[in-house]
Structure formats: C-alpha cells, structure tokens
C-alpha positions, -999 to +999 in steps of 0.1 A: +065-600+284+033-597+303+014-568+320-012-578+345-036-554+362-055-570+391-066-562+427-030-560+438-020-533+412+000-534+381+026-562+375+050-564+346+066-598+340+096-597+317+120-625+306+148-633+330+175-617+309+156-587+296+168-553+306+147-534+332+140-506+307+118-531+288+094-530+317+093-492+316+088-492+278+059-517+282+042-496+308+046-464+287+033-481+256+003-497+274-005-467+295-040-460+281-049-497+285-035-498+320-054-466+330-086-482+316-080-514+336-072-494+368-105-474+363-124-507+360-107-520+391-116-488+410-152-492+399-153-528+411-138-518+445-166-492+448-192-519+440-177-541+467-177-513+492-213-504+484-224-538+495-218-528+531-225-555+556-236-581+530-219-608+510-231-625+478-234-662+481-242-683+450-269-658+440-282-650+475-273-619+495-263-627+531-262-602+559-231-600+581-239-599+618-210-591+641-211-609+675-189-600+705-163-627+713-169-646+681-136-660+665-149-676+633-177-669+608-207-692+607-236-691+582-271-692+599-298-690+572-296-656+555-270-643+580-233-648+585-223-644+621-189-628+622-163-615+647-164-578+655-138-556+638-122-568+605-144-598+597-129-604+562-104-631+572-131-651+590-155-647+561-128-658+536-121-690+557-159-697+557-161-693+520-131-715+515-146-743+536-180-739+519-164-739+484-147-772+492-180-788+502-200-772+474-175-779+446-168-815+458-205-824+455-208-808+421-176-825+408-189-858+420-222-853+402-209-839+370-180-863+366-202-893+372-227-879+346-198-876+321-183-911+329-152-898+347-136-896+381-115-868+395-084-871+417-081-842+440-094-807+447-075-776+458-093-745+468-071-714+462-070-678+451-056-680+416-047-647+399-051-656+362-079-682+361-110-693+380-103-730+379-081-756+363-079-793+356-047-813+352-044-844+329-045-866+360-078-851+372-064-828+398-088-799+401-082-764+414-109-738+420-110-702+434-129-698+466-142-665+452-166-685+429-188-689+460-197-652+455-208-658+419-243-668+409-250-705+413-253-711+376-218-695+370-201-719+394-220-748+379-207-739+344-171-737+357-175-772+371-188-784+338-159-766+320-132-784+341-148-818+340-150-814+302-113-810+302-111-847+313-124-854+278-105-827+259-075-812+277-074-781+256-097-754+242-100-768+207-132-768+186-139-803+200-139-789+235-162-761+227-186-784+209-188-806+240-194-775+262-222-764+238-239-797+241-234-801+278-239-765+290-255-745+262-255-713+282-218-714+291-209-684+270-233-661+289-218-673+322-182-667+310-193-632+299-207-626+334-174-635+350-156-612+325-178-583+335-181-589+372-152-611+383-134-582+400-164-578+422-159-613+438-140-598+467-144-590+503 
C-alpha cells in the first residue's frame, strides 16, 4: 500500500485484491503525516503564486510579458513573451522544448566524459522521480527541472549517466557520484526542499 501527496492531492494505492476499507484505514492512520504534507503543498503553491509574472529558469528569473495575438511562448533575453490570458500551457511547452535542447547537450557532454553513449531522451512530467535511466540508456527527465538552479539540473544529469555504470543505488554508485559530483547531496537536498515549487 502506498499513500502519495502531490500537487494533484492525496492518492492511496492499494493492492488489487485489497478491500476498500484498507485505504480508509491507511488515511486515518497517516492523517497527521498527510496534513503535514498538505500544509507543505499549500506553502509551495503560495510561493509559486507570489512569483507573479515571473518564472525561474536555471537560476535566472525571467519576466512574463503578455502580447496580444501571440499563440506561443518565446524567450527573448530576460523576458518570455506569452499569449494573453492563461499563459501557463504555452510556457510549459516552451520549457519542454528548452529542456530537450538543454538536457540533450548535457547528456552528450557528460556521457562522453564518462565513456558512454545514451540511447534516447523522453521529456515528461513524472510524479515520483525527477529523472530515470534504463539499462539500455533510455533517459527520462522532468521538464520542471528547467525551473531548478543550473547546478541542480547538472547534478541530475550526472546522476543518470552514472547509472550507465551502476544501475542501482548501491555504495558503489554513491562512491562514483561522490567522485564525479561531490556537491550532489546538497543539490538533492535542494530538490527535496523546493521541488514542489517547480510549478507554473
């Protein structure tokens, strides 16, 4: 059984043959923990709302500038030109496109440095992780990482490329990460604290 609290609310996942009352029991038992997570979620949403007409972009703060008649979002220096009205879908599409370009370049560089090649890249919106690497070198990354500081995205790229050497989180994996990216723990801690704020 699994209880997940994210930007979509509270989700209880129970085994296929388990009785529905198990979900109710789990929620009642975990109520204090769920309330704490919901409070953290509300705080994160307030932080996102307080940004107003700005968006974080790899450590920069870009200003959103609505333009009449515009259909898509376009970055122009420190501004993002956006459609009038609800600009979030257009900004998300821009962040997805930019994430593909940014992460492709970093994967090429880091994989080459580590003596590897990677097979493919999917840009998505994973619920339970920021990125993943399959045994065949298929990479998946969340577009939301474009709103994290530059060094945090860089560490996630190193993390996934290191999985081409060690496909698990054993001591060998963490030793490699310590040697390749000594500051990786601080960046993981940043994501744990601020990951909910990587939203539009």
